[in-house]
N, C-alpha and C positions, 0 to 999 in steps of 0.2 A: 944196261942202261937203268936208270930209276925210273919206273912208269908208273903212273895213276889210273886206276880203274875207276870209272864212275857209275857202271851200270848197276842196277838192283840186285839185292838177292832174290834167289840162291845163284844167278848167273854169274855174279860178280864174283863170288868165291871161287868158281870154276874157272874163270878166265884167269884171275890173279893167280891159282894154282898152276896153270899152263904157261903163264909167262915166267914163273919161276923157274918151271923146269927146263925152260929154254937159256936159263941163265941170268934173266934180270932180277933186278930188285923190284918187287910189284906191291905197290900201296894201294888199299881198297878203301874208298869213300863213296859208298852208295848215295846216289843224289836223288834218287826217286824209291819211294815206298810204295810197294804193289799191294793193292788191297782187293780181295775178291769179294764178290757179290752173291753169296748162295742163294739169295731169293730173287734173282733176276728174272724178270719174266721172259720167257722164250717165244711167245705168241704161239698161235695154233699149230699143231701138226697137221698131216705128215709133211716131212721134208725129204728130198732125194739125197742131201749131203751135207754135211757141215764144212765150214771153212774157217781157217784160223790163220792169223797173220803174226801171232806170237807165242811162245812157249807158255806165257801167263794165260792164255785162253784154255789151254789144254788143262792147265792146273786147276783153273778155276770149276772145270768139269768135276772133279773129285768130290767136293761137298754139295753138289747140285740136286736136288730131290728128283730131278728128271735124268739122272746120270745114265740109267740103263738103258733109258729110251735113245739117248743121244750116242752111247757106245755101239749100239746096233747099226749105226750108219757108216757110210765111208766118210774119210774127212780128207779134205784137201788142203795142205798145208803150205805157208809161202817157201819155206827154206828147211834145211836139215834139222836145225836145231827143234823148230816147231813140230816137226814129224816125229822127232825122237821123243817130245814131249807128249805128243798124242798117243805114241805106241806105250809109253810107261804109264798114261792115264787108264789104258786098257781098250784104246780102239785098234781094232784087229784089221781093219781096211785103211790104209794110211797112204797117201800119193803125196809127193814132195814136188813143187815147182822148182826148186833149187835155186830161187831169185827174187824178184821184188814183186810187188802187187801185178804189174803187168804181165810178168811170167804167170803168176796164179790166175788170171784171168785166162789166159791161152790155155791153160791146162785144164780148166774147168770147162771152157767151151768145146776142148778136144774130147774130155774123158767122161764127163757128168751126163747123167741120163736128165732128159727133160722135166721140168718140175721145180717146186720152190727149194731154195737154198737157205741155210739157216748160217749166219757168219756171226760167230761169238767173238765179240771185237771189245776193245779197250774204249774207254771213255772218250779220249783224244785219238783222232787217227789222222795218218799222214796222207792217206790215198783215199778215192771215192772208189771202193771195190764194187759196191752194189751199183754204182752208176757205170762203170764199165762192163760189169755182166749184165745189166739191162740193156747196153748196146748190142750185147751177142744175144739177146732174147731171153734172158733168165730174170725171174722174179727172185731178189734176195730179201729176207727179214733180218736185221741188223739187231742183235741183242747185247746190251753192253753187260759185260759178266766180271769185269775188273776196270780198276782205275789206278793211275800212278800220281801219288801226291808227292810233290818236290820237297826235298829237305832243305832247309834254308843254310844250314852251316856245315863246314867241313870238320870232321873229328879233329881234336887239338894238334895230335902229331903231324896229321896232313897239312893242317893249315901252317904249321911252323915249317915244314919243309916248303911249301909253296912259297912263304914269305922269305926263306932263305934261298929261293931260286935253286932248290936241290933237285927238283924234278924235272926230268929230261924231256919227258912225254906224256900227254893225257889221252887216254882212249875214250870216244865219244860214240855211243852205240844208237842213240836217237836224238831226234831235234828237242824233244823234251828234257832229255838230261843234259844236252847242251847248254840249254836255257837255265838249267838249274845250277850248273856250272858257274855261269856268268852271274847268277843271283848270288851263290855261295861266296864268290870272289868279291862281290860287291859289299855283303855283309862284314868279310872280313878286311876289307880295306885293302885288297890286293889288285893292283894292276896286272890285268892278264898279260898285257903285251910287254911287261917288264919281267916275265918269268923266265925268257929265253928257252922256252919249252915248246916242242912240236907237237901239234895237235893232230891226231890220227883219227880220221872220220870214217863211218862205216859207209855214208852214201854223200852224194852232192847235196842231198837237202839238209843232212846234217852239217857239214860244212857251211851251208848257207847262213845258218843261224850264227855261225862264229864270225863269218865274214861280214855279215851286217852289222856287226857289233863292233868291226875294226879289228878283229884278232887275226894276226899274222901267223905263218908258219904252218899253213894248214896242208896236210896230206890225204887223199881220198882213195879209198879201196877201190880198185876196179871191178870188183862185185861186190854186192852186199851181204857180206858173210864173214864171219872170224877168220878163217884160212887166209883170205885175201887181205885183209887187216892185219894180221900178223906178218904178212909178206912185205908190208910197207915198212915194218920194224926190223925185221930180219931178211933183206932182200937174199935171194938166192944166189 
């Protein structure tokens, strides 16, 4: 199949390479550009642990002036990719919820020591992690350390492939990137429903953005991770 990957770099390149290794023709059009904020205020210490729900949060630690202070803490990650990014950033105590925000809340409630938690977050958040933890008796300080900026246009080669209805499937990893896809399609004058492409969505929330816009041909991963998403494309 000829597939379009819309997630930002560097994850987009990794996903594209994985799809090509599976025998697909994969095109990359990052529709979000991630910007880290090395001057992000983190609030007063001490914290018992760090929480991350994206690999971008772990990457933002690399340039932060309080990096050493953060790396000394345990980190609770929402899933495997976030956990891998945390380990690569230098965290030595990494626990993964292997799921979504609700799974992360359950993991923190079961494993974190009482005290304040630091959530390294993006500017746009899909779930109220702090609220979920507050219901479990935890106090969480949310620090915005990165933001995702929408890219308004497809690369010319991708725009041409979409216009020619040559794309068989589009992979959507977040609600923001799904919104950016719709925006870029509108800018290019492309009718999304005329593409004859299937839309592979990481979660029901991601699919909801496309469904609300009237997009058909949606497939939702049974678990919010890439192996489950790939399973939709290449069923066992």
